[in-house]
C-alpha positions in Angstrom: -12.0 -1.4 5.1 -12.1 -4.1 2.5 -12.8 -3.0 -1.0 -13.8 -4.7 -4.3 -12.2 -2.8 -7.1 -12.2 -2.9 -10.9 -9.5 -4.9 -12.7 -9.5 -2.4 -15.7 -8.4 1.2 -15.2 -7.7 4.2 -17.3 -4.4 5.9 -18.1 -4.9 8.7 -15.5 -5.2 6.2 -12.6 -1.9 4.6 -13.6 -0.3 8.0 -14.0 -1.5 8.9 -10.5 0.2 5.9 -8.9 3.2 6.4 -11.2 3.1 3.1 -13.1 2.8 5.3 -16.2 4.7 6.4 -18.1 7.8 4.7 -16.7 6.6 1.1 -16.6 4.4 1.0 -19.6 6.2 -2.1 -21.0 5.2 -4.1 -17.9 1.5 -3.4 -18.3 -1.1 -5.3 -20.3 -2.9 -2.7 -22.5 -6.3 -3.1 -24.0 -6.2 -1.9 -27.6 -8.1 1.4 -28.2 -9.8 -0.2 -31.2 -11.3 -2.7 -28.9 -12.2 -0.7 -25.8 -11.3 2.4 -23.7 -12.0 3.4 -20.1 -13.9 6.6 -19.7 -12.4 7.8 -23.0 -8.8 6.9 -21.9 -6.4 4.2 -22.8 -7.4 1.1 -20.8 -5.1 -1.3 -18.9 -5.4 -4.4 -16.7 -4.3 -3.6 -13.2 -0.7 -4.6 -12.2 -1.7 -4.3 -8.5 -4.7 -3.3 -6.5 -2.7 -0.3 -5.3 -3.8 1.5 -8.5 -7.6 1.5 -8.1 -7.5 1.5 -4.3 -5.2 4.6 -3.9 -7.1 6.4 -6.7 -10.4 6.0 -4.9 -10.0 9.5 -3.4 -8.3 11.0 -6.4 -9.0 14.7 -6.8 -10.6 14.9 -3.3 -9.9 17.1 -0.3 -10.2 15.0 2.9 -10.4 16.2 6.5 -7.4 15.5 8.7 -9.8 14.1 11.3 -10.8 11.3 8.9 -7.2 10.2 8.4 -5.6 7.7 8.2 -7.8 5.9 5.7 -6.9 2.2 5.8 -7.9 -0.1 2.9 -7.3 -3.8 1.9 -8.2 -5.5 -1.3 -7.6 -8.9 -2.9 -7.3 -9.0 -6.7 -5.7 -10.8 -9.5 -2.8 -8.8 -10.8 -1.5 -8.8 -14.4 2.1 -8.0 -15.4 4.0 -8.5 -18.6 7.3 -8.7 -16.6 9.1 -7.1 -19.5 12.1 -6.4 -17.2 12.6 -9.9 -15.9 15.1 -10.8 -18.7 14.0 -14.5 -18.8 14.4 -15.1 -15.0 11.9 -17.4 -13.3 10.0 -18.1 -16.5 8.7 -21.4 -15.0 6.8 -22.1 -11.8 4.8 -19.8 -9.5 7.5 -17.2 -8.6 7.0 -14.9 -11.5 3.7 -15.2 -13.5 1.7 -12.9 -15.8 -1.3 -13.3 -13.6 -1.3 -13.9 -9.8 -3.4 -13.1 -6.8 -2.3 -10.6 -4.2 -3.7 -8.9 -1.1 -2.9 -5.2 -1.1 -2.7 -2.9 1.9 -3.1 0.8 1.3 -3.1 3.8 3.7 -3.8 7.5 3.1 -2.3 9.6 5.9 -1.3 13.0 6.9 2.3 14.2 6.5 2.9 14.0 10.2 1.8 10.4 10.7 3.0 8.7 7.5 6.3 7.3 8.9 4.5 5.7 11.9 1.7 4.3 9.7 4.3 2.9 7.3 6.0 1.0 10.1 2.5 -0.3 11.3 1.6 -1.4 7.8 4.9 -3.3 7.4 4.2 -4.9 10.8 0.8 -6.1 9.6 2.4 -7.9 6.6 5.0 -9.4 9.0 2.3 -10.7 11.2 1.0 -12.8 8.3 4.4 -14.5 7.9 4.7 -15.0 11.7 1.2 -16.6 11.8 2.3 -18.9 9.0 5.6 -19.6 10.9 7.6 -19.0 7.7 11.3 -18.0 8.0 11.7 -14.5 6.6 13.8 -11.4 6.9 13.0 -7.7 6.7 15.2 -5.6 4.4 15.3 -1.8 4.4 16.1 -0.9 0.8 18.7 1.7 -0.1 17.7 4.7 -2.3 19.1 2.9 -5.4 16.9 -0.1 -5.0 13.5 1.5 -4.0 10.7 2.0 -6.5 10.3 5.0 -8.7 7.6 6.6 -6.5 8.8 5.5 -3.0 10.8 7.5 -0.5 11.2 4.6 2.0 10.7 0.9 1.4 10.9 -2.4 3.3 11.1 -5.8 1.5 9.9 -8.9 3.4 11.8 -11.9 2.0 10.8 -15.4 2.7 13.2 -18.4 2.7 12.7 -20.9 -0.1 14.6 -24.1 0.5 14.3 -25.3 -3.1 16.2 -22.3 -4.4 18.3 -22.0 -1.2 17.7 -18.2 -1.1 15.4 -15.5 0.3 12.9 -14.1 -2.2 10.6 -11.1 -1.9 7.1 -11.9 -0.8 6.0 -8.4 0.2 7.2 -4.8 -0.5 5.9 -2.0 1.8 6.5 1.5 0.5 5.9 5.0 1.8 5.6 7.3 -1.2 5.2 10.5 0.7 3.2 13.1 -1.2 4.5 11.8 -4.6 1.4 9.9 -5.7 -0.9 12.4 -4.0 0.6 15.3 -6.0 0.0 13.4 -9.2 -3.6 12.5 -8.5 -4.6 15.8 -6.7 -5.2 14.1 -3.3 -5.2 16.6 -0.4 -6.4 17.0 3.1 -7.4 20.0 5.2 -5.4 20.2 8.4 -7.2 20.7 11.7 -7.6 24.4 12.7 -5.0 25.5 15.2 -6.2 25.8 18.8 -6.9 29.4 20.0 -4.1 30.8 22.2 -4.9 31.0 25.8 -4.8 34.6 26.9 -4.2 35.7 30.4 -6.0 38.5 32.1 -3.8 41.5 32.4 -5.2 44.2 34.6 -4.3 47.4 33.1 -5.8 50.8 34.0 -4.6 52.4 30.8 -7.6 52.7 28.4 -5.4 53.1 25.3 -3.6 49.8 26.1 -6.9 48.1 26.7 -8.1 49.2 23.2 -4.9 47.9 21.6 -5.3 44.6 23.3 -8.9 44.2 22.2 -7.9 44.9 18.6 -5.2 42.2 18.8 -7.6 39.7 20.2 -10.1 40.3 17.4 -7.3 39.8 14.8 -6.3 36.5 16.5 -9.9 35.3 16.4 -10.2 36.0 12.7 -7.0 34.1 12.0 -8.2 31.2 14.2 -11.6 31.0 12.4 -10.0 31.0 8.9 -9.8 27.4 7.5 -6.3 26.1 6.9 -5.3 25.6 3.3 -5.4 22.0 2.0 -2.1 20.1 1.9 -1.0 17.0 0.1 -1.8 13.6 1.6 0.8 10.9 2.0 0.2 7.4 0.6 1.5 4.0 1.8 1.1 0.6 0.2 2.3 -3.0 0.7 1.6 -6.6 -0.1 0.1 -8.8 2.5 0.9 -11.2 0.8 1.5 -12.4 -2.8 -0.6 -15.6 -2.8 1.5 -17.6 -5.3 4.8 -17.0 -3.6 3.2 -17.7 -0.2 2.0 -21.1 -1.5 5.5 -21.9 -2.8 7.0 -21.0 0.6 4.5 -23.2 2.5 5.0 -26.2 0.2 8.8 -26.0 0.5 9.1 -25.2 4.2 6.4 -27.6 5.4 7.2 -30.6 3.1 8.2 -33.8 4.8 10.7 -36.5 3.7 7.8 -38.8 2.5 6.5 -36.0 0.2 3.6 -35.0 2.5 3.0 -31.4 3.5 2.1 -30.3 7.0 -0.7 -27.7 7.0 0.3 -24.6 9.0 -1.8 -24.4 12.2 -3.3 -21.0 11.3 -4.7 -22.5 8.0 -6.2 -25.7 9.4 -9.6 -24.2 10.2 -9.9 -23.2 6.5 -8.8 -26.8 5.4 -11.6 -28.6 7.3 -9.2 -29.4 10.2 -6.8 -31.2 7.9 -3.3 -31.4 9.4 -1.3 -33.1 6.7 -1.7 -33.2 2.9 -0.6 -36.7 1.7 1.1 -37.2 -1.6 -1.0 -38.6 -4.4 -0.1 -42.2 -5.1 1.1 -42.9 -8.6 0.7 -46.7 -8.3 -2.1 -48.3 -10.3 
C-alpha cells in the first residue's frame, strides 16, 4: 500500500522508531515558540520510516491481517551532525533528499522471512537499473541502534572508486513495537482432535467429558496480544541513485545512456547528450 504521510511529526513518533533521544542532533527541530505538533516538540522527518511505522502506534492488530506492507516517497531532512565534514559537497550527503521507504509490520514468526523479501525488493530496483552493487550483512557493531539484523546494499561509484550505501534494510524485531505499543493478537490454537474411546466405565466417561469441557473453554479464550515486529528499508535513496546512474552510464564523449527501465519515463530517450558550451 502506498501512503502519503506528513513531513512534520511529534516527539512521541520519533521516540517510537528510536530516533529520539539518541539521534537528536541529526534532526531538524521546529522551535516550540513557533509551532508544536499535537502539544509535543515538532521535527521534520529524517525518513518516511517514522510516520509510516507509527501509523498503527498503540493498536492491536489481528495476526490474520499481517504482514502489513507499506511504501512511501518523501523528502527527508537530516542535519548530518555525525558526518564530521565528509561529503559536504555534491549529492551523496545532503540536508534534504528524496527517498522511497519500504516498511513492513509482521508477526514474530514471519519477520525473518519478510526481512529477506524486503531486501530482495530493494535489490530488484538495482538489478532493473543494471547498476553494479554488493549486499553486505552488517556485524552487530555496525548495525543501527534499533536493529537486530541489517543488510546494506552498496552501489559502485566509479568517480570515487568505491562502493557507497544506497539502501539499508533492517529488521528491528519488537524493539520499535515495544516503544510505540504496537501489538497483534495471535490466531487461536486449533482444537485438538479427540479420538473416540469406547469405555464402559461410567466414572471414566464423566472424567473424560469434564476434560473435554475444560479444553473447549481454553480453546475459546482469546490469546493475549504480543508485540509486532517491524522492518524497514530504502528502495532507493533518489540522490545517490542519480549519482550512480550518471557515473556508471556516462560515455567518453560526456553523454549518458538512459537505463532501459527508465526510457518509458523519459519519452523514449535513449541517450542524454552533453550541453554544448560553444557560442
